[in-house]
Structure formats: structure tokens, C-alpha cells
N, C-alpha and C positions, 0 to 999 in steps of 0.2 A: 509421805507428807504428814507431819505431826498435826494433831488437832489443837495444840497449844501454840499461840502466836505471841509476838512481842506486844506488850501493854495489856495482856489479858490478866484479869485478877484470878489467882489460883489459891487453893488450899493444899497444904502439905498433908498427905494422908498416911505417911509412914516415916520412920526414922527419928532422929534426935529432935527435929523441929516439928513433929506431928502436931497438927492443930493450928499452926501459924498461917496467916494469910499474907499475901503480898502480890506485887505486880511483877510480871515477867520482864526482865531487863534485856535478856538476850537468849536466843534459841540456837542450839547446835544440832540440826536435823541429822547430820551424818553420824554423830555420836549418841543421838537420842538423849541429850541433856539440855537443861535449861538453867539459867541463873535467875533467882527470885530475890527481889529486894528485901534485905533484912534476914535472909535465911542462909544457913551454912556459912557463917562468917568464920574465917580463919585468919591467923596472923601470918603475914608474909614479909620476909626480909627483902628489902629493895635497895639497890645501889642508887646513888645520886644520878639523876638525869635531868633533861630540860624541864620536864613537867614537875618533878619532885626534886628540888635542888638539894635538900638535906639527906634524902634517903631515909633509912631506918626501918623500924617495924611498922607495917601498915596493915590495918584490918580490911579484908576484902571479902565480897561474896564469891563463893566458889560454886561450880556447877553441881546440880543434883540430877538424878535420873528422871526422865519425863514420866515414868510410871509411878513415881512417888508424889505426883501432884495431880489435882483434879480441878477442872475449870469451874469457876463460880458464875452463876447467872443470878443477879440480884441478891447476892449473899448466900445463895443456896447451891451446893455442889450438884453438878449435872454431868451426865454422860452425853457424848455427842456422836453424831454420825454425819457423813457427807451425802448430800443430795444433789444430783445434777439434773437440771432441767434442759430440754433440748435447746440448743443455740445459746446457752448461757454457761458461765463458769459454775463449778460446784460450790455449794455453800455449806457451812456448818449449821446443823440443826440439833436442838435439844431432843433427846430421846423421849423424855418424860412429857414435855409440853408441846413439842413440835414447832416451836418458834425458832426463827433464824437468829443466829448469834453473830 
């Protein structure tokens, strides 16, 4: 189970978009990839369909590896760990502050 979830704010820590911040749009846990808003934008040729009547060249966010992003807590990058209390679900906790995320 990845520590990054949908709607988390993340910082890209390596690659072409290093230093950019954005929200996670989608997570692919089986492939260990995430799609971040405004990061890894590529041009894709699309055929006309019901949602895109004209088709053409469309700019889309493409997945990047989950190891290339770091979770932000209040604008500061943090590492996380999972803590499970008896009788409850496991929660994400900041390693540095110990607060639940």
C-alpha cells in the first residue's frame, strides 16, 4: 500500500520536474506510479470520440514513479510511516513530528 494517496499535496524530488509541487490526481498502486497535476505533461494524439469531438493533439499529465515524489505536510516535505493501534485501521504518521496525516 503506497503512502501517497489521491488529493495529497506532493513535491517532485527528482527528474525533469524537480522542485514542482502539485496535487495527486490518480494513484496506480500495482505499477507504483502517480499522476500529479501540472507535472510530466506530454502531447498525445487523440482520435475524435464522444468526449473530444475534434480530436487532435492534447496535452495530458502522464504517470511518474512514486519514488520521485515526497508528501508535503504544511508545505514541508515529510517522510511517513504506518502506525496501527489495536482495534483500529492503520494511519499515516509523520516520522519527524509524529502527527497523523
